[in-house]
C-alpha positions, 0 to 999 in steps of 0.5 A: 177424243175422250179425256178419260182412259177406259180400259177394255177387256176382251172376252174370248169365250166364244172362240172357245165355244167354236173350239169345243163345238167340234172338239178341235184344237182350233181356234188357238186361244193363245194366238187370240190372246197374242192378237188381242194384246197387240191390238191394244186390249188391256186384259183378257177375260174368260169365264170358266162355267161350272158346265164347262160350256166353252172355256176348259180348265186347261184353257185357264192354265194356258191363258194364265201363262200367256196373258199379261193381265187375266180377268177370270169370271166364275160362279161363287162356289167352292170349286171355282174359288179353289180353281181361281186361287190355283191359277192366280188371275189378276182379277176375278169377277163373280157372276151368277150361273144357270145351266139352261141360260144361253148367256149370263142373264143378269147380275148376282142377286146380293139382296136375295142371298142367304146369310151363309152365301153372303158370309162365303162371299165375304170370305172369298173377297178376303181370300182373294185379297190375301192372294193379290187377286182383285174381286169384282161383283157382277150386279144389275144397276140397282142402288140396293145391290150396290149397298149390299156389295159395299156391306160385303167389302166389295171394292169393284163392281161390274154393272150388267148392261144387258137390259140397256143393250137389248132395250128398244128405247134405251134412254131410261136404262142409260139414265139408270146406269149413269145414276147407279154408276155415279152412286157407286163411284161416290161410295168409293167403288171402282165401276166396270160394265159389260154385257151386250155391248157393241159398236152401235151402243157402247159410245153412250156407256163410255160417256158415263164418267164413273165407268172405268172398264168395259169387258166385251166379247161376243160383239167383237168376236162376231165382228172379227168374222168379217174384218179380223180379230185385230181390226175388230178390237182396234175398231172397238177401242177407237169408239170407246176412246173417241 
């Protein structure tokens, strides 16, 4: 049994994608929220994209009213920040977006941001703090990105685990994740992680002592096709806390 409690956020974007693909009123996202919370999920995570590919504005409002704890993923834009402030999620994760991407392909490049964008990021973090919304920044496992996040007054980061998850020989990527997570934790940051994690590769991530929270969606939704959403979540929880 793992001696630390790793929080698990369930991302239900892919259920919204199924719903949007046929413009139906099913699957019911609120039912998914209920199932996830009863199965032991610590929070519900949704990503409102600028192109509204899956989650819609009305979904954010409905899920906010239903979920005990909501983590809203958004791009760093005036529109999205305004929507977040209107809906008051418990936390916001700032992520990069490209319209042509299938899914989020990497973390925010803080090092490459313009001065005006960095200033907007700092302003957003402060504004969210004033509204009791925790802010995390989705970044690649890179020391320089961590240092820049600290300069921006970030208190929480979420490490992009996609490169590790997609690697044929993941040992080097795992070592990098461990090094960066420990560096960030020693600097006083709360360290979360996510992207590409599944029942086959998540256990090694859980062994990184600095990581406090995982956000997982696609693998759990895919698994639920065969064993149901409740059991897919319970299965993941049993692995990350074994």
